[in-house]
C-alpha positions as CSV (number, residue, x, y, z in Angstrom):
1,M,1.4,8.0,15.8
2,T,-0.8,6.9,13.0
3,S,0.1,3.5,11.7
4,F,-0.8,1.7,8.3
5,A,-2.5,-0.5,10.7
6,D,-5.0,2.4,11.4
7,I,-5.9,3.2,7.9
8,T,-5.9,0.1,5.8
9,T,-8.7,-2.4,5.6
10,I,-6.7,-5.3,6.4
11,G,-5.6,-3.7,9.6
12,V,-1.7,-4.4,9.6
13,G,1.1,-2.3,8.9
14,G,4.1,0.0,10.7
15,E,3.8,3.3,12.0
16,I,4.3,6.4,9.6
17,A,6.9,8.8,10.1
18,R,4.8,11.5,8.6
19,F,1.0,11.5,7.7
20,I,-0.4,14.7,6.0
21,E,-4.0,15.2,4.9
22,P,-4.1,18.1,2.4
23,T,-7.5,19.9,2.1
24,T,-6.9,21.7,-1.1
25,R,-5.6,20.8,-4.3
26,V,-2.5,22.9,-3.9
27,G,-2.1,21.4,-0.8
28,V,-1.9,18.1,-2.3
29,I,0.7,19.0,-4.9
30,E,2.8,20.7,-2.5
31,A,2.9,17.6,-0.1
32,V,4.0,15.3,-3.1
33,E,6.6,18.0,-4.4
34,E,7.9,18.3,-0.9
35,A,8.6,14.6,-0.3
36,D,10.0,14.5,-3.9
37,S,12.3,17.1,-3.3
38,R,13.7,15.7,0.0
39,G,13.9,12.3,-1.8
40,V,11.8,10.5,0.9
41,P,9.5,7.8,0.4
42,L,6.1,8.6,-0.5
43,C,3.0,6.8,-0.4
44,V,-0.3,8.6,-1.5
45,I,-3.1,6.5,0.1
46,G,-6.8,6.3,-0.7
47,G,-9.1,4.4,1.2
48,G,-6.4,1.8,2.4
49,S,-8.3,-1.0,0.9
50,N,-5.6,-2.3,-1.7
51,M,-2.4,-2.3,0.3
52,L,-0.3,-4.8,2.3
53,V,2.2,-3.1,4.1
54,A,5.1,-4.5,6.3
55,D,5.5,-4.4,10.0
56,A,8.5,-2.2,10.2
57,P,7.9,1.7,10.4
58,F,7.5,3.5,7.4
59,E,10.2,6.1,7.3
60,G,8.8,8.4,5.1
61,V,5.3,10.6,4.1
62,V,2.2,9.5,3.7
63,V,-0.4,11.6,1.9
64,R,-4.3,11.0,2.0
65,D,-6.3,13.7,0.0
66,A,-8.9,15.2,2.2
67,R,-10.8,16.7,-0.7
68,R,-14.2,14.9,-1.3
69,R,-16.4,17.0,-3.2
70,I,-18.5,15.6,-6.0
71,T,-20.1,18.0,-8.7
72,V,-22.1,17.9,-11.7
73,P,-20.6,20.3,-14.4
74,D,-23.6,19.8,-16.8
75,E,-26.4,20.8,-14.1
76,S,-26.6,24.3,-15.9
77,A,-26.5,23.1,-19.3
78,P,-30.0,21.4,-20.5
79,V,-29.7,17.9,-22.2
80,E,-29.9,18.4,-26.1
81,G,-31.6,15.9,-28.4
82,D,-31.0,12.2,-27.5
83,D,-27.7,12.7,-25.8
84,R,-28.4,11.5,-22.5
85,T,-24.5,12.0,-21.2
86,V,-24.2,13.7,-17.6
87,H,-20.4,14.6,-16.8
88,V,-19.7,14.2,-12.9
89,N,-16.5,15.2,-11.5
90,A,-15.1,14.0,-8.2
91,E,-12.0,14.7,-6.2
92,A,-9.4,11.9,-6.0
93,G,-10.2,11.9,-1.8
94,A,-14.0,11.2,-2.3
95,N,-15.1,7.9,-1.2
96,W,-15.7,5.5,-4.0
97,D,-18.8,3.8,-2.9
98,D,-20.0,7.6,-1.7
99,F,-19.5,8.3,-5.4
100,V,-21.5,5.4,-6.6
101,A,-24.3,6.3,-4.1
102,F,-24.3,9.9,-5.5
103,T,-24.8,8.9,-9.2
104,V,-27.7,6.2,-8.4
105,E,-29.6,8.9,-6.0
106,L,-29.1,11.4,-9.1
107,G,-30.7,8.9,-11.6
108,L,-27.4,8.0,-13.5
109,E,-26.1,4.9,-15.1
110,G,-22.7,3.5,-15.4
111,V,-21.0,2.4,-12.2
112,E,-23.9,1.0,-10.3
113,G,-22.5,-2.5,-10.6
114,L,-19.3,-1.1,-9.0
115,S,-21.1,-0.5,-5.6
116,G,-19.4,-1.4,-2.4
117,I,-16.0,-1.3,-3.5
118,P,-13.6,0.2,-0.7
119,G,-11.5,2.8,-1.5
120,T,-11.4,6.4,-3.3
121,V,-12.1,7.9,-6.7
122,G,-8.4,8.6,-7.1
123,A,-7.4,4.9,-6.6
124,S,-10.3,3.6,-9.0
125,V,-8.5,4.7,-11.8
126,V,-5.1,3.5,-10.8
127,Q,-6.3,0.1,-10.5
128,N,-9.1,0.3,-13.1
129,I,-11.5,-1.5,-10.5
130,G,-14.2,-3.6,-12.0
131,A,-16.8,-5.9,-10.7
132,Y,-20.3,-7.5,-11.8
133,G,-20.0,-6.7,-15.7
134,Q,-18.7,-3.1,-15.2
135,E,-15.2,-1.5,-15.0
136,V,-14.2,2.0,-14.2
137,A,-12.5,2.5,-17.6
138,T,-15.8,2.5,-19.5
139,S,-17.1,5.6,-17.7
140,V,-14.0,7.7,-17.3
141,E,-13.9,10.9,-19.5
142,S,-10.4,12.3,-18.0
143,V,-8.4,12.3,-15.1
144,E,-6.7,15.4,-13.8
145,V,-3.2,14.6,-12.5
146,W,0.0,16.0,-11.0
147,D,3.1,14.7,-13.3
148,R,5.8,14.1,-10.8
149,E,8.3,13.8,-13.6
150,S,7.5,16.9,-15.6
151,K,6.0,18.6,-12.3
152,T,3.0,19.9,-14.3
153,T,-0.6,19.0,-14.0
154,R,-1.9,17.3,-17.3
155,D,-5.3,15.9,-18.1
156,L,-5.3,12.6,-19.1
157,T,-7.5,10.8,-21.6
158,P,-8.5,7.2,-21.6
159,A,-6.3,6.7,-24.5
160,D,-3.6,8.0,-22.3
161,L,-4.5,5.9,-19.7
162,R,-4.3,2.6,-21.5
163,F,-6.9,0.7,-19.3
164,G,-6.7,-2.8,-19.1
165,Y,-7.5,-5.6,-16.6
166,R,-6.7,-4.2,-13.1
167,F,-4.4,-2.2,-15.1
168,S,-3.6,1.3,-16.2
169,A,-0.7,3.7,-17.3
170,L,-0.7,5.2,-13.8
171,K,-0.3,1.7,-11.9
172,A,2.2,0.7,-14.9
173,S,4.6,3.4,-13.7
174,M,5.1,1.6,-10.0
175,Y,6.5,-1.9,-11.7
176,Q,9.1,-3.1,-13.7
177,A,7.5,-6.3,-13.9
178,P,4.5,-7.9,-12.2
179,A,4.6,-7.4,-8.5
180,T,8.3,-6.1,-8.9
181,P,8.4,-2.2,-8.1
182,A,10.0,0.2,-10.3
183,D,13.2,1.9,-9.3
184,R,11.6,5.5,-9.0
185,F,7.9,5.6,-8.8
186,F,7.0,3.2,-6.2
187,P,4.7,3.0,-4.2
188,T,3.1,6.0,-5.5
189,P,2.5,6.3,-9.4
190,R,4.4,8.9,-11.4
191,Y,0.9,10.5,-12.0
192,V,-0.9,11.4,-8.8
193,V,-4.5,11.5,-9.5
194,L,-6.3,15.3,-8.5
195,S,-9.7,14.5,-9.8
196,V,-11.7,12.2,-12.3
197,T,-14.3,13.3,-14.6
198,F,-17.0,10.5,-15.5
199,A,-19.3,10.4,-18.6
200,L,-22.5,8.7,-17.2
201,R,-26.1,8.3,-18.8
202,H,-29.0,9.9,-17.6
203,S,-31.1,6.8,-17.0
204,A,-32.9,5.0,-13.6
205,E,-32.3,2.0,-15.2
206,G,-28.9,0.0,-16.1
207,T,-28.1,-3.4,-17.5
208,V,-27.4,-6.7,-15.4
209,G,-24.1,-7.6,-16.9
210,I,-23.1,-10.8,-15.3
211,G,-24.6,-14.2,-14.3
212,Q,-24.0,-13.9,-10.6
213,L,-25.8,-10.8,-10.4
214,A,-28.7,-11.8,-12.6
215,R,-29.3,-14.9,-10.3
216,A,-29.5,-12.5,-7.4
217,L,-32.2,-10.5,-9.1
218,G,-33.9,-13.3,-10.9
219,V,-33.5,-12.2,-14.2
220,E,-31.5,-13.0,-17.5
221,V,-28.0,-11.4,-18.0
222,G,-28.7,-8.4,-20.4
223,S,-31.8,-7.4,-18.8
224,R,-32.7,-3.8,-17.8
225,M,-33.5,-3.2,-14.1
226,A,-33.6,-0.1,-11.7
227,T,-30.0,1.2,-10.9
228,T,-31.1,1.2,-7.4
229,A,-31.9,-2.4,-7.4
230,I,-28.9,-3.3,-9.0
231,R,-26.8,-1.4,-6.3
232,D,-28.7,-3.2,-3.5
233,A,-28.1,-6.6,-5.1
234,V,-24.5,-5.7,-5.7
235,L,-24.1,-5.0,-2.2
236,R,-26.0,-8.1,-0.7
237,V,-23.8,-10.3,-2.9
238,R,-20.5,-8.8,-1.9
239,A,-21.5,-8.8,1.6
240,A,-22.5,-12.7,1.2
241,K,-19.0,-13.2,0.3
242,G,-17.5,-11.1,3.0
243,M,-16.3,-8.6,0.4
244,L,-17.7,-5.6,1.9
245,E,-15.3,-3.4,4.3
246,D,-16.1,-3.3,8.1
247,P,-18.0,-0.1,8.5
248,A,-16.7,0.0,12.1
249,R,-13.5,1.3,10.8
250,Y,-15.0,4.8,10.1
251,A,-15.2,5.0,14.0
252,L,-11.5,5.2,14.4
253,E,-10.0,8.2,15.0
254,D,-7.9,8.3,11.6
255,M,-10.6,7.2,9.8
256,E,-13.1,9.8,10.8
257,G,-15.0,12.1,8.2
258,T,-13.5,9.7,5.2
259,K,-17.0,8.4,4.2
260,R,-20.5,10.1,4.5
261,E,-22.3,9.5,7.8
262,A,-25.4,8.4,5.9
263,N,-23.7,5.6,3.8
264,I,-22.1,4.4,6.8
265,H,-25.1,3.9,8.7
266,A,-26.5,2.3,5.7
267,D,-23.7,-0.4,5.6
268,I,-24.1,-1.0,9.4
269,A,-27.9,-1.7,8.9
270,R,-27.4,-3.6,5.8
271,L,-24.8,-6.0,7.3
272,A,-26.8,-6.2,10.7
273,E,-29.8,-7.4,8.8
274,M,-27.8,-10.1,7.2
275,E,-25.9,-11.2,9.9
276,T,-29.0,-11.5,12.2
277,A,-30.6,-13.8,9.3
278,E,-27.5,-16.0,9.1
279,G,-26.3,-16.0,12.7
280,A,-23.7,-13.2,13.5
281,S,-20.5,-14.2,14.6
282,S,-17.0,-12.7,15.0
283,A,-15.8,-14.8,11.8
284,I,-18.3,-12.8,9.5
285,V,-17.0,-9.8,10.9
286,R,-13.2,-10.8,10.5
287,D,-14.0,-11.8,7.2
288,R,-14.2,-8.3,6.0
289,H,-10.6,-7.4,7.2
290,S,-8.9,-8.1,4.0
291,C,-7.8,-6.2,0.9
292,G,-10.6,-7.7,-0.9
293,S,-9.4,-9.9,-4.0
294,F,-5.8,-10.8,-3.1
295,F,-4.7,-12.0,-6.5
296,M,-5.4,-11.2,-10.0
297,N,-7.2,-13.8,-12.4
298,P,-4.3,-14.9,-14.6
299,V,-4.3,-14.3,-18.3
300,L,-2.6,-17.2,-20.1
301,T,-1.8,-18.1,-23.5
302,A,-4.0,-20.3,-25.2
303,E,-1.0,-23.1,-24.9
304,Q,-0.8,-22.6,-21.1
305,A,-4.7,-22.6,-20.7
306,A,-4.7,-25.9,-22.5
307,T,-2.8,-27.7,-19.7
308,L,-5.3,-26.7,-17.2
309,P,-8.0,-29.4,-16.2
310,E,-10.9,-29.3,-18.5
311,D,-13.2,-27.8,-15.8
312,A,-11.1,-24.8,-15.1
313,P,-12.7,-21.6,-16.0
314,R,-11.7,-20.0,-19.3
315,F,-12.7,-16.7,-20.7
316,P,-11.8,-14.7,-23.6
317,A,-9.2,-11.9,-22.7
318,P,-8.9,-9.8,-25.7
319,A,-5.6,-8.0,-25.8
320,G,-4.8,-9.4,-22.4
321,L,-1.3,-10.5,-22.7
322,P,1.7,-8.4,-21.8
323,D,2.4,-8.0,-25.7
324,G,-1.2,-7.1,-26.4
325,T,-2.1,-10.2,-28.0
326,D,-5.2,-12.1,-27.1
327,G,-5.2,-14.4,-24.1
328,V,-7.3,-16.7,-22.0
329,K,-8.3,-15.4,-18.5
330,T,-9.0,-18.2,-15.7
331,S,-10.2,-17.8,-12.4
332,A,-7.7,-17.6,-9.3
333,A,-10.4,-18.4,-6.9
334,W,-10.7,-21.8,-8.6
335,L,-7.1,-22.3,-9.0
336,I,-6.6,-21.7,-5.2
337,D,-9.6,-24.0,-4.1
338,H,-8.3,-26.7,-6.6
339,A,-4.8,-26.6,-5.1
340,G,-6.0,-27.7,-2.0
341,F,-6.4,-24.1,-0.1
342,H,-10.2,-23.9,0.9
343,K,-12.2,-21.5,2.7
344,G,-10.6,-20.8,6.1
345,F,-7.3,-22.4,5.2
346,A,-4.4,-21.2,7.4
347,T,-0.5,-22.1,7.5
348,G,0.6,-24.6,9.9
349,G,-2.2,-27.0,10.1
350,R,-4.5,-24.3,11.9
351,D,-8.0,-22.9,10.6
352,A,-9.5,-19.5,10.8
353,S,-10.7,-19.9,14.4
354,T,-7.1,-20.2,15.7
355,A,-5.1,-18.8,13.3
356,P,-4.0,-14.9,13.0
357,A,-4.5,-15.0,9.4
358,S,-6.5,-17.1,6.9
359,L,-8.1,-17.2,3.8
360,S,-11.8,-15.9,4.3
361,T,-14.3,-18.6,5.4
362,L,-16.6,-17.0,2.6
363,H,-14.2,-16.6,-0.2
364,T,-11.0,-18.2,-1.3
365,L,-9.9,-15.1,-3.0
366,A,-9.5,-12.9,0.1
367,L,-6.7,-13.3,2.7
368,T,-8.0,-12.0,6.2
369,N,-6.7,-10.6,9.4
370,R,-8.3,-12.8,12.1
371,G,-7.9,-9.9,14.5
372,T,-4.1,-10.6,15.7
373,A,-2.2,-10.9,12.2
374,T,1.0,-9.2,11.3
375,A,1.9,-8.4,7.7
376,A,4.4,-11.1,8.0
377,D,1.6,-13.5,8.9
378,L,-0.2,-12.7,5.7
379,A,2.7,-12.7,3.5
380,D,3.6,-16.3,4.7
381,L,-0.1,-17.3,3.9
382,A,0.1,-15.4,0.3
383,R,3.4,-17.3,-0.6
384,T,2.2,-20.9,0.8
385,I,-0.8,-20.3,-1.7
386,Q,1.4,-18.7,-4.8
387,R,3.7,-21.9,-4.0
388,G,0.8,-24.5,-4.1
389,V,-0.9,-23.1,-7.3
390,R,2.3,-23.2,-9.2
391,E,3.3,-26.5,-8.3
392,R,-0.3,-27.8,-9.1
393,F,-1.1,-25.8,-12.0
394,G,2.2,-24.0,-13.3
395,V,0.5,-20.9,-13.1
396,S,2.1,-17.7,-11.0
397,L,-0.5,-15.8,-9.2
398,V,0.2,-12.0,-8.8
399,P,-1.0,-9.9,-6.0
400,E,-3.6,-7.3,-6.8
401,P,-2.7,-5.0,-3.7
402,V,0.2,-2.8,-3.5
403,C,2.8,-4.4,-1.2
404,I,5.2,-2.1,0.4
405,G,7.9,-3.9,2.1
406,V,6.7,-7.2,1.3
407,D,8.2,-9.3,-1.6
408,L,5.1,-11.4,-3.2
409,R,6.8,-11.5,-6.6
410,P,5.5,-14.6,-8.8
């Protein structure tokens, strides 16, 4: 029987009563409709990279879209004038990094900075994933969804989606407050993504949008570089922080076929090269058994930000507060580290070499399964960090993953 431990990047979670992988658009809709009509818990999962699921059995239906086609509707229409826009459509089940690799290989600009983020295209718009100066919101043209309430398909525009920092209208339908599940649509949004159409730019060069990436490339922020070079640099920076998933997971029976073989082999080769240079160890591999960044960067009022130490990071967050007013974003990783939770921290006075769960040895923002962790172990670690940051700085950290059966309300 398939379990969440088999299909999530962090490798924990209970057995699943019914696991379905529809291969058609109608099949996805019917699977969702059947679960809703029966009133059983429904979880539509992508790559399993942004989930922490309890150890108890999941007495419901898990649907994973097996459609992975990526197409370019504009191929038959010549570019007119100076308009360099190219539309690319991807079915919701397409692996996200497969999609990024496809666009870069095609000579398109717009998502190269989002290379290496685990998950699927469908999940990317729920979370509005972002990294290294880009986010999905800037490239989305429209999202086709199944509306579980009206029982119709809809095409949502960026205005409908209300994108924000790690936020969308899809995600909002799941929560009544931060990390507090809604009564009706949880852990699957009201709108189930069927496909996404992106508007990218026909260009073999992209803009280096953030200092960390610029340093890796040896250029200034704002420089134009080949998108292939930007993608390669992003993948290497992410790997150095343990923020690339373990490609070995695609050898598991329940993950087979969910990512293109050529891209899996490229990931394996890249990581093997880096680990050989740095000295391979099981600790480096286990740093990749995570949900990625576990806590969102807090957005504070100006008054709250003023209470932080002078050296705490502060960034403008236009319309970043719940009421739509401007806020100040700070760094969750900085808060965690300066509250005394350093790389490799584990509860009970242990460290990453002996604990079942710990902070990554490479990055304080990732909670990792060191090989034998349960969801309970990871929840205990997360609560310990939340409590310590709140006591030290008065800031409540909100978990980024969807937590099913695990209460991590701030």
